[in-house]
C-alpha positions in Angstrom: 1.4 -27.5 6.6 4.1 -28.3 9.0 6.3 -25.4 10.3 8.9 -27.7 11.8 10.4 -29.0 8.5 13.1 -27.4 6.4 11.9 -25.3 3.4 13.7 -24.0 0.3 12.8 -21.4 -2.4 14.3 -18.9 -4.8 14.4 -15.6 -3.0 15.3 -13.5 -6.0 13.1 -13.0 -9.1 13.1 -15.9 -11.5 14.9 -15.4 -14.8 18.4 -14.6 -16.0 20.6 -12.4 -13.8 24.1 -11.9 -12.5 23.3 -13.8 -9.3 20.4 -15.6 -7.7 19.8 -16.3 -4.0 18.3 -19.5 -2.8 17.0 -19.4 0.8 16.7 -22.4 3.1 15.1 -22.2 6.6 14.3 -24.8 9.3 15.9 -26.9 12.0 17.9 -28.9 9.4 18.9 -26.0 7.1 22.6 -26.0 7.9 22.9 -29.8 7.9 21.0 -30.1 4.6 23.3 -27.4 3.0 26.4 -29.1 4.4 25.5 -32.3 2.5 25.8 -30.6 -1.0 28.3 -27.9 -0.2 32.1 -28.3 -0.5 34.1 -25.5 1.0 37.2 -24.2 -0.9 39.1 -24.2 2.4 37.7 -27.5 3.6 35.5 -26.1 6.4 32.7 -28.1 7.9 29.6 -25.9 7.4 27.8 -27.3 10.5 30.6 -26.0 12.7 30.6 -22.4 11.4 29.4 -19.4 13.4 26.3 -17.4 12.6 26.5 -14.5 10.2 29.4 -15.9 8.3 29.9 -16.3 4.5 31.7 -19.3 2.9 33.1 -19.8 -0.6 32.8 -23.2 -2.2 31.0 -25.5 -4.7 27.5 -27.1 -4.8 28.1 -30.7 -5.6 25.6 -33.3 -6.9 27.4 -36.6 -6.5 30.5 -36.1 -8.6 29.1 -33.2 -10.6 29.9 -29.6 -9.7 26.8 -27.5 -10.3 28.2 -24.0 -9.4 30.7 -22.0 -7.5 28.7 -20.2 -4.8 28.8 -18.2 -1.6 26.9 -19.7 1.4 25.7 -17.4 4.2 24.8 -18.9 7.6 22.3 -17.4 10.1 21.8 -19.4 13.2 18.6 -19.3 15.3 17.3 -17.1 16.8 19.3 -14.4 15.0 17.8 -14.8 11.5 14.9 -13.4 9.5 12.7 -16.4 10.4 14.1 -17.0 13.9 15.2 -20.5 12.6 18.5 -21.6 11.2 18.7 -20.0 7.7 21.1 -20.6 4.8 21.3 -18.4 1.8 23.1 -19.7 -1.3 24.3 -17.0 -3.7 24.8 -18.7 -7.1 25.1 -17.6 -10.7 21.8 -16.3 -12.2 21.2 -19.0 -14.8 17.6 -20.4 -14.5 19.1 -23.9 -15.1 21.6 -23.5 -12.2 18.8 -22.2 -10.0 16.5 -25.1 -10.7 19.3 -27.7 -10.4 20.3 -26.4 -6.9 16.7 -26.2 -5.7 16.0 -29.7 -6.9 19.1 -31.0 -5.2 17.9 -29.6 -1.9 14.5 -31.1 -2.4 16.1 -34.5 -3.0 18.0 -34.0 0.3 15.1 -33.6 2.6 13.9 -30.0 2.0 10.3 -29.0 1.1 9.3 -26.2 -1.4 8.3 -23.2 0.6 4.7 -21.9 0.2 4.0 -18.3 -0.6 5.1 -16.0 2.2 6.2 -19.0 4.4 9.5 -17.4 5.4 7.7 -14.3 6.7 5.0 -16.5 8.3 7.6 -18.3 10.3 9.1 -15.0 11.3 5.7 -14.0 12.7 5.2 -17.4 14.4 8.6 -17.2 16.0 8.0 -13.7 17.3 10.4 -11.9 15.0 7.7 -9.5 14.0 4.0 -9.0 14.6 1.3 -9.4 12.0 1.1 -5.8 10.8 4.9 -5.7 10.4 4.7 -8.9 8.4 2.1 -7.4 6.1 4.4 -4.4 5.7 7.0 -6.7 4.2 4.7 -7.4 1.3 3.9 -3.6 1.0 7.6 -2.8 1.0 8.3 -5.3 -1.8 5.4 -3.8 -3.8 6.2 -0.2 -3.1 6.8 1.8 -6.3 7.0 5.3 -5.1 8.8 7.3 -2.3 5.6 7.7 -0.3 4.5 4.1 -0.4 8.1 3.0 0.5 8.1 5.5 3.4 4.8 4.2 4.8 5.8 0.5 4.5 9.1 1.2 6.2 7.4 3.0 9.1 5.0 0.1 9.6 7.8 -2.5 9.3 9.7 -0.6 12.0 6.7 -1.0 14.2 5.3 2.5 14.2 1.7 1.3 13.6 2.1 -1.6 16.0 3.4 0.6 18.8 0.4 2.9 18.5 -2.0 -0.1 18.6 -0.2 -1.8 21.4 -0.1 1.3 23.5 -3.9 1.7 23.2 -4.5 -2.0 23.8 -2.3 -2.0 27.0 -4.1 0.9 28.5 -7.5 -0.5 27.7 -6.4 -3.9 29.0 -5.5 -2.4 32.3 -9.0 -0.9 32.8 -10.6 -4.1 31.4 -8.8 -6.1 34.1 -10.2 -3.8 36.8 -13.7 -4.1 35.3 -13.3 -7.9 35.4 -12.1 -7.6 39.0 -15.3 -5.7 39.9 -17.3 -8.7 38.8 -15.7 -10.8 41.6 -17.0 -8.3 44.2 -20.4 -7.6 42.6 -22.2 -8.4 45.8 -20.2 -5.8 47.8 -20.9 -3.1 45.2 -17.2 -2.1 45.0 -15.8 -0.1 42.1 -12.1 -0.5 41.2 -12.3 1.6 38.0 -12.1 5.4 38.3 -15.0 6.2 35.9 -13.7 9.7 35.2 -10.2 8.4 34.2 -11.8 5.6 32.2 -13.9 8.1 30.2 -10.8 10.2 29.5 -9.0 7.1 28.2 -12.0 6.1 26.0 -12.1 9.7 24.6 -8.4 9.5 23.7 -8.7 6.1 22.2 -11.7 7.2 20.1 -9.7 10.2 18.8 -6.6 8.1 17.9 -8.8 5.5 16.1 -10.7 8.2 14.2 -7.4 9.7 13.0 -6.1 6.3 11.9 -9.4 5.6 10.1 -9.3 9.0 8.4 -5.7 8.3 7.3 -6.8 5.3 5.2 -8.2 7.6 2.4 -4.7 9.0 1.9 -2.9 5.7 2.5 -5.1 3.9 0.0 -4.4 6.3 -2.9 -0.7 6.4 -2.1 -0.5 2.6 -2.1 -2.6 2.2 -5.3 -1.8 5.5 -7.1 -4.0 8.6 -7.4 -6.3 8.4 -10.4 -6.5 11.6 -12.5 -8.9 11.6 -15.4 -8.2 14.0 -18.3 -11.5 14.8 -19.9 -13.1 17.4 -22.2 -14.4 17.8 -25.8 -12.5 16.1 -28.7 -9.4 17.8 -30.0 -8.6 20.0 -27.1 -5.2 18.5 -26.4 -5.9 15.7 -23.8 -3.6 13.2 -25.5 -1.0 15.9 -26.0 -1.0 16.7 -22.3 -0.7 13.0 -21.4 2.3 12.6 -23.7 3.9 15.8 -22.3 3.4 14.7 -18.7 4.9 11.3 -19.4 7.6 12.7 -21.8 6.8 10.0 -24.4 4.4 9.4 -27.3 2.0 7.3 -25.2 -1.3 8.4 -26.9 -2.0 9.0 -30.6 -2.3 12.7 -31.4 -4.4 13.8 -34.4 -6.3 16.8 -35.8 -9.2 14.4 -36.4 -11.8 14.7 -33.6 -12.6 11.5 -31.7 -9.2 9.9 -32.2 -9.2 8.5 -28.7 -11.9 5.9 -28.6 -10.9 4.1 -25.4 -9.1 5.1 -22.2 -5.3 5.2 -22.0 -3.6 5.0 -18.6 -0.1 5.4 -17.4 1.7 6.3 -14.1 3.9 9.2 -13.2 5.6 9.8 -9.8 5.2 13.4 -8.6 6.8 14.4 -5.3 7.3 10.7 -4.4 3.6 9.9 -5.0 2.3 7.9 -8.0 -0.4 9.5 -10.1 -2.3 7.4 -12.6 -3.2 9.6 -15.5 -6.2 8.5 -17.7 -6.6 9.9 -21.2 -10.3 9.6 -22.1 -12.5 9.8 -25.2 -13.7 13.3 -25.9 -17.2 14.1 -24.6 -19.6 15.2 -27.3 -22.9 14.1 -29.0 -22.1 11.3 -31.4 -23.9 8.7 -33.5 -20.7 6.6 -33.8 -21.4 3.4 -31.7 -17.7 2.8 -30.8 -17.0 6.4 -29.9 -20.2 6.4 -27.8 -18.9 3.4 -25.8 -15.7 5.4 -25.3 -17.6 8.4 -23.9 -19.5 6.1 -21.5 -16.1 4.8 -20.3 -15.0 8.4 -19.8 -17.9 9.0 -17.4 -17.0 5.8 -15.6 -13.4 7.0 -15.2 -14.5 10.3 -13.8 -16.5 8.4 -11.2 -13.3 6.4 -10.3 -10.9 9.4 -10.4 -9.8 11.4 -7.4 -8.9 14.4 -9.5 -10.6 15.5 -12.8 -8.7 17.7 -15.3 -11.3 19.2 -17.6 -9.5 20.5 -20.7 -10.7 23.5 -22.8 -9.2 25.1 -25.9 -8.2 28.7 -25.3 -9.8 29.9 -28.5 -13.2 28.7 -27.2 -12.4 30.0 -23.7 -12.1 33.6 -25.1 -15.8 33.6 -25.9 -17.0 32.1 -22.6 -19.4 34.0 -20.4 -20.0 31.3 -17.9 -19.0 27.8 -16.9 -22.3 26.2 -17.9 -20.6 23.5 -20.0 -19.0 21.9 -17.0 -21.7 22.7 -14.4 -23.3 19.4 -15.2 -20.2 17.5 -14.3 -19.7 19.6 -11.1 -23.2 18.8 -10.0 -22.9 15.1 -10.9 -19.6 14.6 -9.1 -19.6 17.2 -6.3 -16.9 15.5 -4.2 -14.3 15.4 -7.0 -11.4 17.8 -7.2 -12.0 19.6 -10.5 -9.3 21.6 -12.4 -10.3 23.5 -15.5 -7.2 23.2 -17.7 -7.2 25.8 -20.5 -4.9 24.6 -23.3 -3.0 26.8 -25.7 -3.0 29.6 -23.1 -0.1 31.2 -24.9 -2.8 32.5 -27.4 -4.5 34.5 -24.6 -3.7 38.0 -23.5 -3.3 38.8 -19.8 -6.7 40.5 -19.7 -8.3 37.4 -21.3 -6.6 35.2 -18.7 -7.8 37.3 -15.8 -11.3 37.4 -17.2 -11.4 33.6 -17.6 -10.2 33.0 -14.0 -12.9 35.4 -12.7 -15.6 33.4 -14.3 -15.0 30.4 -12.2 -17.8 29.7 -9.7 -16.4 30.5 -6.2 -18.6 27.9 -4.5 -17.6 25.0 -6.8 -14.3 24.3 -5.3 -12.9 23.9 -8.8 -9.6 25.6 -9.9 -8.4 27.0 -13.2 -5.0 26.3 -14.7 -3.5 27.8 -17.9 -1.0 25.9 -19.9 0.3 24.9 -23.4 0.4 21.1 -23.6 2.4 21.1 -26.8 5.0 23.6 -25.6 5.1 22.3 -22.1 4.4 25.8 -20.6 2.7 25.5 -17.2 3.0 21.7 -17.0 5.4 21.8 -14.0 3.0 24.1 -12.2 0.1 21.7 -12.9 2.1 18.9 -11.3 2.6 21.1 -8.2 -1.2 21.8 -8.1 -2.0 18.1 -8.3 0.4 17.4 -5.4 -1.3 20.2 -3.3 -4.8 18.8 -4.1 -3.8 15.6 -2.3 -3.7 16.0 1.5 -0.1 14.8 2.0 0.5 16.7 5.3 0.7 13.5 7.3 3.6 12.4 5.2 5.8 15.3 6.4 5.6 14.2 10.1 5.7 10.9 11.9 1.9 10.3 11.7 0.8 6.7 11.2 -1.0 6.2 7.9 -3.2 3.1 7.4 -3.0 1.4 4.0 -4.3 -2.0 4.7 -7.9 -2.9 4.2 -7.8 -5.5 7.0 -6.4 -3.0 9.4 -9.0 -0.4 8.3 -11.9 -2.9 8.9 -10.5 -3.9 12.4 -10.1 -0.2 13.4 -13.8 0.5 12.4 -15.0 -2.4 14.5 -12.8 -1.4 17.5 -14.1 2.2 17.3 -17.7 0.9 17.2 -17.1 -1.1 20.4 -15.4 1.9 22.1 -18.4 4.1 21.3 -20.7 1.4 22.8 -18.6 1.5 26.0 -18.8 5.3 26.1 -22.6 5.2 25.6 -22.8 2.6 28.4 -20.9 4.8 30.7 -23.3 7.7 30.1 -26.2 5.3 30.8 -24.4 4.1 34.0 -24.4 0.5 32.9 -22.9 -2.1 35.3 -19.3 -3.1 34.9 -20.1 -6.6 33.6 -22.0 -5.1 30.6 -19.2 -2.6 29.9 -16.6 -5.4 30.1 -18.3 -7.3 27.2 -17.8 -4.4 24.8 -14.3 -3.7 26.1 -13.3 -7.3 25.4 -14.6 -6.9 21.9 -12.6 -3.7 21.3 -9.5 -5.5 22.6 -10.2 -8.4 20.3 -10.4 -6.2 17.2 -7.2 -4.3 18.2 -5.5 -7.7 18.7 -6.5 -8.8 15.2 -4.3 -6.0 13.7 -1.0 -7.1 15.4 -1.7 -10.8 15.5 -2.5 -11.2 19.2 -5.7 -12.7 17.9 -5.3 -15.0 14.8 -6.8 -18.0 13.0 -5.3 -20.4 10.5 -7.7 -19.1 7.9 -6.6 -15.5 8.5 -2.9 -16.3 8.3 -3.4 -18.4 5.2 -5.3 -15.5 3.5 -2.6 -12.9 4.4 0.5 -14.9 3.5 -1.0 -16.4 0.3 -0.6 -12.9 -1.2 3.2 -12.9 -0.7 5.6 -14.0 -3.3 7.4 -17.3 -3.1 10.7 -17.0 -1.3 9.6 -14.2 1.1 
């Protein structure tokens, strides 16, 4: 793929709309646009200043295709760092395709997925982690995911990595210098200061690695499984949370045979609620398959809401019925949701809460799914169960699998250097591991890249971005 030619693509979603934007980028972008654009005021497009907008018509020979606005961005002051033209036309799919085909006939090439952002990276307009944040920003569907993507696109993550890399690079240079004076047994690196730097880098890398657990669920949504015996109100709770009749509600036990999933944003974070088949002994083959899927969803969930009917809860003397699940999934956040709690007296409620095993980490929540009592409090509890403290500050949160992998590898190399320092290894051996750590940090920001890596990253972008 050549990055010196001029590319064109639809930058807005395909389909009918009020307007559509067609983007052109490359050394001949303005000249190619000038061939097919006729200004209302007779202006020559090639002579216009950057960041100007012009009204006119797109002409195909003698045929007028549309009345448009053409925006000009001259290199290097554009998204890609090249000359860029954006044509705002009417949102008819026919008009969009006619204009794009006209540009293709006049020397442009169809842009590949993510090629505009790839060119921005190659032209130094952003580093690789910022480029990846563009895709995350487009895909963001909650306040939290949007906030994380914006922070990364502004360079928050890049600045952190570059600071560590620069400090490590300074010591690496001194270690390399020692190799030139190996016969004189001269040390240029203050070992004590170097150990302090390695300790700081290890701490920062560990914090970034730990943030991935939060970043991953924010990016993909936090899965919450609603489980329990048949007919305790699981589907009613899902419908009440979503404020729509998403699941079938019936007095007949075993109505839900398969899992039903839907998303709800709470406090700017997406939660994926999963209504599951009731857990019970059954000879029904189909219902049995549903129960197996319920157990699979518990395995995948971050939070498990185990529902219980208040009438049954009155007679409880222990939590034996869910002890098996607590033992099988010890790392899950369990909430025992007692439905129809409006039928319990205050004494019965207190007694029920006191039965909860203190060492289980589980919580009890009382509500009425049908009436909606206690549902808002349940939402607050779910938000508190997720460690969102980092979102309140300016902490960097890692959401990208590639970054996570590179951070793990960089930390491993740093730990090797620290171990080598304790063993009083020579500078040449320490330098090998330092170089590897620098390599993995460079992978994140794009200081170190390969064509395969870039192809893999930008192939996941949408066409036109």
